[in-house]
N, C-alpha and C positions, 0 to 999 in steps of 0.2 A: 721566131718572135720573142723578144725579151720581155721581162715583167712589166716595164714601163709602157711599152707599146700595147701590151695586152690590156692593162688597166685603162689606158686611154680609149681603146676600142670598146671596152665594156661600158665606159661612161658615155661614149657617143651613142651606142646602141640603146642604153638606158634612157638617154635624153630624147632620142627619136621616139622610143616606145611611150615614154611619159607624155610627150606632146600629143601623140595619137590618142592616148587614153583620156587626156583632158578634153579633147574635142568629142570623144565618144560619150563621156559622162555628162558633159555640159559644164558651163561656168559655175553654176550653183554648187555642184558636187565636187568640183576639182579644188586643188589647193588655193586658198585665198591669199596666202602670204607669198606666193610666187611672184606676184606683180605689185601687191600693196605693201607699204612699209610704214613703220612708225618713225616719223621724222622729228627733228629737234623742235619744230614748231608745235608739235603735239604736246610738248611739255608745258605749253602755255594755254591749253584749252580750258583750264580751271575745272577739269573733271578728272576722269581716270588717268589721262595722260600726265597731268601735273602730279597726281598722287604717285604714279609709277616712277617718275623721274626722281621724286624725293625719296621714295623707298629704295630705289636703286642706289642712290648715293649713301644712304644710311647703311645699307647692307655692305657696300664697299668699305666704308669706314670701320664697321664692325669686324669684317674679315681682315682688314689691315691690322686692327688691334690684336685679334687672335694670332695673326702671323707674327707680330712683334713679340708677344708673350711666349709663343712656341719657340721662336729662334733664341730668345733670351734664356729660356729653360735649357734648350739643347746646348748652348754655349757654356752655361754654368756647369752642367753635368759633365760635359766633355773635359772642361778645364779641371774640375775637381778630381775626376778619375785619372787624368794624365798626371796631375801633380802628385797624387798618391803613388802612382807607378814609378815616377822618376825619383821620388824620395826613397822608395823601397829599394831602388837600384844603387843607392848611395850617392846620388848627385847632390851638389850643394843646393841650399834653399834658393839662391839667386838664379842658378841655371834651371832648376826644376820649375820655378815660377815662370821664367821666360819661355821655356818649352811648352808648359801647360797653356799659356796664353795663346801661343801660336796654334796649338791643337784646338783650342776653343774657337778661335777665329775661323779655322778651316771647317770645323763642324757647323758653325753658324752659316757659312757660305753655302755648304751643301744643303742644309735645311731650308735656306731661303730659295734655292733653285728648285728643290722638290716641291715646296709650297706653291711657288709660282707656276710650276707645270700643271698643278691641279686647280688652283684658284682662278686663273685666267679662263680656261675652258669652261669651268662651272658657271662663271658670271656670264659668259657668252651664251651658253646653253640656256640658262635661266631667262635671260633677256629675250632670246628667240622664242621661247615658250610664251612669254607674255605678249610679245609683238604679234604672234600668230593669233592668239585669242582676241587681242585688241582690234585687229583688222577684220574680225569676223570668222576666223578659221575655227575648226573644231579642236577639242582637246586631243584627239588622236593625231591630228595633223601636227599640233604643237609638240607632242611627245616624240613623234618620229623625227621632226625637224631638229629638236633640241638634242636628241641622241646623236644625230649626224653631226651637228655643230660641235658637241663635246669631243667626239672621236676625231673629227677633222682637225680641231684646234690642238688637241693633245698630240696627235701624231705629227702634224705640221710643225708644231713648236719644237719637238724633239729633233726632227730632221733638219730644220733650219738652224737650230743651235749647234748641231754637229758640224755644219758646214761654215757658218758665219758667226758663231758665238751669240752674244746677246742680241745684236741686230737681226741675226738670222732667226732667233727665237720669236721676236716680235713680228717679223714679216711672215714667217712660217705659220705661226698661230693664227694670224689674221686671214691669210690666204686659205689655210686649212679649214678654218671655221666657215668661211664662205662656201668652199667646195663641199664640205660636209653637210651644210644646211641645204644646198642645192640637191645633193644626192638624196638626202632624206625626203625632200619634197617630191623628187622623181619617184622614189619607191612608194610614197603615199599615193601618188596619182596612178601608178601602175597597179597597185593593190586595189584601188577603187575601180579601175577599169576591168580587172579580172573578176571582181565581185559582181559588177554590173552585168558582165557577159554571162556568168554562170546563172545569175538570177533570171536573165532573159531566156536562157536555154531551158530552165526549169518551167 
């Protein structure tokens, strides 16, 4: 049995166990965000949903601003360092500037990818935490789910990018975040079931 088949078997067993645990502990104690979702229409409820959507967009704008500043700083530092190195080797000013600009562009592309690999999963995880609490889930459920989302989106994005480039990163991070959040909720339900079982035994 290879690694992929083993992981699939683990997820299937975990899914079956989580379903049994949800029935065992009852609807009130099981994960609320497994079936309930924050939809686009909730943004117009003129209450917490509207506030959440506004805050989410403001956070995205702020993160994009930080990203732009960071990439600009990385490009400038790489360009300056490269220019000094090429001039020290005796290259002409024109050739040194041209080579330094290329180095700066390459550094900014790497910084952009690195930032994207972290910012996307962070936004997904933070939103899942809010969504869980919004639909009535506990903080513990939200934290377990958002950890699963972050890990799934991060790993899925890296795997997808390695296979299909930019498109693979988008598809992989989206699919990975969904799988990660599902696995997180399964683990939460199994944990609840185990705790309820030991409580009944005592």
